[in-house]
Backbone as CSV, one residue per row, in Angstrom:
resi,resn,N_x,N_y,N_z,CA_x,CA_y,CA_z,C_x,C_y,C_z
1,UNK,53.103,79.902,80.200,53.635,81.131,80.744,54.409,81.911,79.682
2,UNK,55.257,81.225,78.941,56.077,81.884,77.923,55.219,82.431,76.795
3,UNK,54.140,81.725,76.471,53.239,82.203,75.421,52.550,83.491,75.856
4,UNK,52.183,83.580,77.130,51.531,84.789,77.634,52.487,85.975,77.633
5,UNK,53.741,85.741,78.015,54.744,86.804,78.003,54.963,87.331,76.598
6,UNK,55.072,86.440,75.636,55.252,86.842,74.248,54.036,87.613,73.747
7,UNK,52.840,87.183,74.115,51.626,87.875,73.696,51.569,89.287,74.261
8,UNK,51.945,89.464,75.519,51.942,90.798,76.128,52.942,91.709,75.426
9,UNK,54.136,91.202,75.154,55.152,92.011,74.464,54.666,92.409,73.076
10,UNK,54.081,91.480,72.342,53.612,91.789,70.991,52.447,92.765,70.991
11,UNK,51.627,92.738,72.026,50.506,93.675,72.108,50.934,95.070,72.558
12,UNK,51.924,95.149,73.443,52.346,96.448,73.970,53.325,97.181,73.077
13,UNK,54.108,96.475,72.296,55.127,97.120,71.460,54.534,98.165,70.506
14,UNK,53.426,97.876,69.790,52.870,98.914,68.911,52.347,100.133,69.668
15,UNK,51.962,99.971,70.931,51.451,101.101,71.721,52.527,102.141,71.960
16,UNK,53.790,101.747,71.924,54.869,102.704,72.158,54.911,103.786,71.090
17,UNK,54.455,103.465,69.876,54.424,104.469,68.819,53.457,105.595,69.164
18,UNK,52.380,105.281,69.866,51.386,106.282,70.228,51.948,107.296,71.214
19,UNK,52.921,106.900,72.043,53.472,107.798,73.040,54.716,108.526,72.555
20,UNK,55.144,108.267,71.347,56.331,108.943,70.828,56.063,110.434,70.690
21,UNK,57.093,111.230,70.833,56.991,112.678,70.774,56.335,113.104,69.470
22,UNK,55.229,113.818,69.572,54.484,114.197,68.390,54.985,115.453,67.726
23,UNK,55.844,116.234,68.380,56.272,117.514,67.841,57.205,117.380,66.652
24,UNK,58.328,116.777,66.832,59.339,116.703,65.784,59.359,115.300,65.195
25,UNK,59.171,115.202,63.902,59.076,113.900,63.245,60.423,113.397,62.734
26,UNK,61.450,114.230,62.736,62.740,113.791,62.239,63.461,112.952,63.287
27,UNK,64.218,112.003,62.836,65.057,111.173,63.699,64.275,110.569,64.865
28,UNK,63.183,109.911,64.555,62.334,109.317,65.574,62.714,107.879,65.888
29,UNK,63.434,107.224,65.012,63.792,105.822,65.179,65.305,105.650,65.053
30,UNK,65.806,104.559,65.636,67.228,104.252,65.534,67.415,102.777,65.200
31,UNK,68.500,102.492,64.531,68.987,101.133,64.321,70.442,101.133,64.745
32,UNK,70.830,100.110,65.481,72.200,100.055,65.952,72.728,98.639,65.999
33,UNK,74.035,98.528,66.033,74.697,97.229,66.143,76.095,97.454,66.708
34,UNK,76.619,96.413,67.352,77.952,96.548,67.905,78.409,95.299,68.619
35,UNK,79.409,95.465,69.473,80.050,94.362,70.168,79.817,94.468,71.668
36,UNK,79.855,93.319,72.351,79.714,93.293,73.802,80.853,92.481,74.410
37,UNK,81.151,92.810,75.660,82.113,92.051,76.455,81.673,92.144,77.905
38,UNK,81.639,91.006,78.600,81.376,90.997,80.033,82.503,90.237,80.720
39,UNK,82.641,90.457,82.034,83.771,89.841,82.724,83.411,88.626,83.565
40,UNK,82.171,88.444,83.973,81.838,87.346,84.877,80.488,86.749,84.531
41,UNK,80.408,85.724,83.732,81.512,85.088,83.043,81.904,85.926,81.835
42,UNK,83.024,85.586,81.268,83.459,86.336,80.103,82.580,85.961,78.921
43,UNK,81.791,86.930,78.470,80.933,86.757,77.305,81.450,87.682,76.228
44,UNK,81.654,87.146,75.059,82.032,87.939,73.903,80.977,87.686,72.851
45,UNK,80.444,88.752,72.282,79.399,88.580,71.286,79.036,89.888,70.634
46,UNK,77.811,89.939,70.175,77.342,91.125,69.483,75.923,91.454,69.868
47,UNK,75.499,92.635,69.458,74.128,93.049,69.726,73.611,93.903,68.580
48,UNK,72.305,93.954,68.471,71.617,94.816,67.523,70.410,95.387,68.243
49,UNK,70.033,96.619,67.899,68.870,97.201,68.557,68.057,98.050,67.596
50,UNK,66.794,98.178,67.943,65.860,99.059,67.258,65.297,99.977,68.323
51,UNK,65.380,101.282,68.120,64.942,102.230,69.131,63.868,103.167,68.639
52,UNK,63.059,103.619,69.595,62.015,104.601,69.342,62.281,105.781,70.275
53,UNK,62.427,106.964,69.716,62.620,108.151,70.527,61.252,108.533,71.084
54,UNK,61.093,108.408,72.403,59.820,108.699,73.037,59.653,110.176,73.352
55,UNK,60.737,110.822,73.704,60.669,112.227,74.087,62.004,112.881,73.754
56,UNK,61.927,114.071,73.145,63.159,114.757,72.762,62.934,116.257,72.889
57,UNK,62.990,116.728,74.119,62.893,118.158,74.373,64.100,118.530,75.216
58,UNK,63.930,118.829,76.477,65.079,119.051,77.351,65.698,117.712,77.716
59,UNK,64.832,116.758,78.012,65.281,115.389,78.288,65.185,114.557,77.028
60,UNK,65.972,113.526,76.983,65.975,112.582,75.864,65.605,111.219,76.436
61,UNK,64.479,110.659,75.999,64.042,109.348,76.455,63.839,108.478,75.227
62,UNK,64.460,107.323,75.259,64.411,106.413,74.118,64.167,105.000,74.618
63,UNK,63.349,104.243,73.902,63.086,102.847,74.224,63.717,101.989,73.132
64,UNK,64.657,101.140,73.513,65.339,100.271,72.550,64.977,98.824,72.813
65,UNK,64.741,98.093,71.739,64.587,96.645,71.804,65.921,96.059,71.386
66,UNK,66.563,95.343,72.282,67.947,94.926,72.129,68.031,93.410,71.981
67,UNK,68.699,92.958,70.944,68.983,91.531,70.743,70.468,91.340,71.000
68,UNK,70.784,90.417,71.900,72.179,90.182,72.275,72.474,88.692,72.147
69,UNK,73.616,88.350,71.556,74.017,86.947,71.403,75.503,86.817,71.709
70,UNK,75.851,85.686,72.314,77.256,85.467,72.623,77.501,84.099,73.194
71,UNK,78.742,83.863,73.530,79.146,82.611,74.142,79.813,82.865,75.469
72,UNK,79.596,81.964,76.424,80.205,82.108,77.747,80.547,80.741,78.304
73,UNK,81.431,80.733,79.283,81.830,79.500,79.943,81.582,79.661,81.440
74,UNK,80.787,78.749,82.029,80.473,78.769,83.449,80.854,77.413,84.024
75,UNK,81.743,77.423,84.991,82.200,76.190,85.645,82.671,75.138,84.641
76,UNK,83.347,75.578,83.593,83.865,74.663,82.588,82.868,74.240,81.517
77,UNK,81.594,74.637,81.652,80.577,74.329,80.647,80.454,75.502,79.687
78,UNK,80.520,75.221,78.389,80.347,76.258,77.382,78.865,76.437,77.085
79,UNK,78.416,77.685,77.084,77.026,78.039,76.822,76.971,79.001,75.646
80,UNK,75.923,78.894,74.862,75.576,79.919,73.883,74.303,80.564,74.393
81,UNK,74.221,81.890,74.327,73.065,82.590,74.878,72.565,83.621,73.880
82,UNK,71.244,83.760,73.808,70.570,84.693,72.915,69.459,85.351,73.724
83,UNK,69.505,86.672,73.902,68.505,87.351,74.723,67.841,88.491,73.963
84,UNK,66.614,88.795,74.357,65.853,89.933,73.859,65.509,90.791,75.066
85,UNK,65.962,92.039,75.057,65.764,92.932,76.199,65.073,94.216,75.771
86,UNK,64.430,94.847,76.736,63.870,96.171,76.568,64.756,97.124,77.357
87,UNK,65.279,98.135,76.703,66.241,99.051,77.309,65.699,100.476,77.225
88,UNK,65.569,101.127,78.384,65.145,102.518,78.440,66.373,103.399,78.651
89,UNK,66.534,104.390,77.782,67.672,105.305,77.823,67.161,106.684,78.227
90,UNK,67.834,107.290,79.228,67.488,108.621,79.712,68.719,109.507,79.632
91,UNK,68.559,110.687,79.058,69.680,111.619,78.979,69.193,113.032,78.822
92,UNK,70.138,113.940,78.734,69.818,115.350,78.516,70.031,115.651,77.044
93,UNK,69.029,116.239,76.413,69.121,116.589,75.007,69.815,117.942,74.875
94,UNK,70.764,118.028,73.990,71.450,119.294,73.749,71.933,119.328,72.306
95,UNK,72.401,120.495,71.901,72.940,120.636,70.552,74.384,120.179,70.452
96,UNK,75.001,119.843,71.588,76.394,119.380,71.587,76.480,118.022,70.897
97,UNK,77.593,117.721,70.253,77.710,116.438,69.548,77.858,115.234,70.480
98,UNK,78.154,115.449,71.764,78.313,114.339,72.704,77.089,114.257,73.602
99,UNK,76.395,113.132,73.545,75.217,112.894,74.374,75.603,111.909,75.480
100,UNK,75.399,112.300,76.731,75.659,111.438,77.886,74.311,110.935,78.393
101,UNK,74.218,109.651,78.723,72.937,109.080,79.141,73.145,107.939,80.127
102,UNK,72.041,107.519,80.712,71.998,106.355,81.580,70.909,105.423,81.058
103,UNK,70.955,104.156,81.449,69.959,103.207,80.955,69.655,102.151,82.001
104,UNK,68.480,101.543,81.828,68.085,100.340,82.572,67.536,99.359,81.546
105,UNK,67.691,98.069,81.819,67.210,97.063,80.877,66.840,95.774,81.596
106,UNK,65.967,95.019,80.983,65.672,93.659,81.439,65.125,92.883,80.251
107,UNK,65.263,91.566,80.321,64.797,90.740,79.220,64.904,89.268,79.520
108,UNK,64.610,88.499,78.522,64.649,87.048,78.623,65.248,86.491,77.342
109,UNK,65.575,85.210,77.356,66.184,84.621,76.181,66.295,83.119,76.289
110,UNK,67.093,82.577,75.410,67.311,81.133,75.347,68.809,80.863,75.388
111,UNK,69.158,79.672,75.805,70.562,79.297,75.857,70.678,77.796,75.609
112,UNK,71.894,77.376,75.342,72.162,75.967,75.137,73.576,75.625,75.567
113,UNK,73.758,74.364,75.926,75.079,73.844,76.250,75.093,72.363,75.910
114,UNK,76.103,71.644,76.357,76.215,70.228,76.019,75.070,69.403,76.608
115,UNK,74.511,69.848,77.746,73.444,69.098,78.419,72.043,69.583,78.092
116,UNK,71.908,70.723,77.464,70.590,71.307,77.218,70.472,71.775,75.775
117,UNK,69.363,71.397,75.145,69.103,71.879,73.792,68.766,73.361,73.842
118,UNK,69.098,74.051,72.782,69.009,75.505,72.738,67.593,76.022,72.997
119,UNK,66.570,75.385,72.455,65.207,75.893,72.554,64.389,75.257,73.668
120,UNK,64.987,74.447,74.521,64.241,73.838,75.623,64.305,74.723,76.863
121,UNK,63.407,74.473,77.809,63.398,75.250,79.048,64.442,74.707,79.994
122,UNK,64.923,75.447,80.957,64.526,76.785,81.374,65.093,77.864,80.461
123,UNK,64.502,79.037,80.577,64.935,80.181,79.795,66.064,80.931,80.503
124,UNK,66.723,81.772,79.769,67.725,82.669,80.345,67.044,83.988,80.701
125,UNK,67.657,84.743,81.593,67.147,86.062,81.934,68.315,87.033,81.990
126,UNK,67.992,88.311,81.871,69.018,89.344,81.936,68.414,90.628,82.499
127,UNK,69.195,91.353,83.256,68.806,92.674,83.754,70.082,93.487,83.927
128,UNK,69.960,94.792,83.817,71.161,95.602,83.950,70.872,97.088,83.981
129,UNK,71.929,97.840,84.241,71.874,99.294,84.239,73.273,99.817,83.983
130,UNK,73.357,101.069,83.592,74.662,101.656,83.337,74.540,103.018,82.703
131,UNK,75.622,103.440,82.081,75.651,104.740,81.436,76.492,104.683,80.181
132,UNK,76.358,105.715,79.392,77.113,105.728,78.154,77.259,107.116,77.585
133,UNK,78.022,107.174,76.532,78.220,108.396,75.788,78.124,108.106,74.310
134,UNK,77.535,109.035,73.574,77.358,108.847,72.142,77.777,110.114,71.411
135,UNK,78.662,109.956,70.456,79.091,111.038,69.593,78.132,111.068,68.406
136,UNK,77.252,112.075,68.365,76.154,112.123,67.399,76.472,113.118,66.292
137,UNK,76.229,112.683,65.062,76.367,113.551,63.897,75.236,113.228,62.928
138,UNK,74.649,114.248,62.326,73.562,114.014,61.374,74.055,113.308,60.121
139,UNK,75.334,113.424,59.809,75.851,112.815,58.589,76.056,111.311,58.725
140,UNK,76.546,110.842,59.869,76.888,109.419,59.960,76.212,108.682,61.111
141,UNK,75.341,109.311,61.878,74.682,108.627,62.983,75.411,108.891,64.287
142,UNK,75.561,107.858,65.086,76.212,108.035,66.369,77.088,106.857,66.747
143,UNK,78.294,107.145,67.180,79.191,106.130,67.734,79.033,106.169,69.246
144,UNK,78.850,104.999,69.879,78.600,105.000,71.312,79.422,103.945,72.031
145,UNK,79.610,104.197,73.324,80.213,103.225,74.223,79.427,103.291,75.525
146,UNK,79.113,102.115,76.060,78.358,102.004,77.303,79.102,101.096,78.267
147,UNK,79.068,101.465,79.529,79.655,100.657,80.587,78.591,100.517,81.668
148,UNK,78.392,99.300,82.139,77.370,99.102,83.149,77.499,97.778,83.856
149,UNK,76.432,97.410,84.516,76.319,96.156,85.258,75.288,95.296,84.552
150,UNK,75.570,94.015,84.441,74.585,93.097,83.883,74.500,91.867,84.772
151,UNK,73.289,91.468,85.029,73.036,90.205,85.708,72.332,89.316,84.719
152,UNK,72.823,88.126,84.574,72.175,87.199,83.648,72.340,85.796,84.192
153,UNK,71.465,84.959,83.786,71.527,83.596,84.265,70.775,82.660,83.349
154,UNK,71.071,81.413,83.535,70.437,80.384,82.735,69.445,79.574,83.550
155,UNK,69.568,79.591,84.829,68.603,79.046,85.788,69.119,79.419,87.168
156,UNK,68.493,78.942,88.203,68.923,79.329,89.544,70.309,78.796,89.895
157,UNK,70.771,77.771,89.181,72.092,77.215,89.450,73.208,78.119,88.927
158,UNK,72.936,78.888,87.878,73.981,79.676,87.227,73.665,81.171,87.152
159,UNK,73.227,81.839,88.217,73.092,83.296,88.082,74.474,83.943,88.118
160,UNK,74.749,84.815,87.186,76.050,85.468,87.099,75.834,86.960,86.897
161,UNK,76.829,87.738,87.266,76.728,89.175,87.085,78.122,89.758,86.953
162,UNK,78.171,90.937,86.403,79.453,91.596,86.257,79.363,92.837,85.393
163,UNK,80.510,93.315,84.999,80.632,94.518,84.174,80.326,94.158,82.723
164,UNK,79.627,95.050,82.040,79.398,94.892,80.608,79.878,96.155,79.900
165,UNK,80.551,95.947,78.790,80.981,97.044,77.929,80.391,96.785,76.556
166,UNK,79.655,97.767,76.056,79.064,97.672,74.724,79.550,98.860,73.909
167,UNK,79.866,98.609,72.688,80.269,99.675,71.787,79.635,99.411,70.425
168,UNK,79.342,100.456,69.703,78.716,100.257,68.401,78.370,101.557,67.708
169,UNK,77.471,101.447,66.739,77.093,102.538,65.881,75.581,102.527,65.734
170,UNK,74.949,103.687,65.847,73.511,103.838,65.640,73.249,104.814,64.490
171,UNK,72.226,104.530,63.724,71.765,105.492,62.734,70.393,105.973,63.171
172,UNK,70.107,107.222,62.905,68.830,107.834,63.249,68.071,108.117,61.966
173,UNK,66.789,107.773,61.961,65.961,108.053,60.792,64.552,108.402,61.193
């Protein structure tokens, strides 16, 4: 099952380039990194993303591939978690330096604790939605902060959800 999921992702990812906005070739891709914090359970970690601007006219639509890693404690057990998510960002494009947007995301990953090796099954899952604001400048990229909801779990015994705050910096190229 996991091999099929990976094969589908690897086959579909290059197709996204075909649907990217063909009009303006500048600033079509993004690279970003930053910090994350969630409240239930408390996860502290970091994230990195690679984005493709799919549409940039009146609306702004971007597809980001997000890697998130962190540590959390559930019922006294310490877990390390590493997830790969697909995040769709929707907003209004304008010439103003502040871009307001909303997003949805889902993904899968791996985790480990004292009882489970990091690369063994079951896998972790994640899904979420929220909104954010990004201060965009052509000289230095964009500083952003996002607040939303995230549901994540390591198996049916440990589904958890709560508020997520992400902050970081993106460059456009």
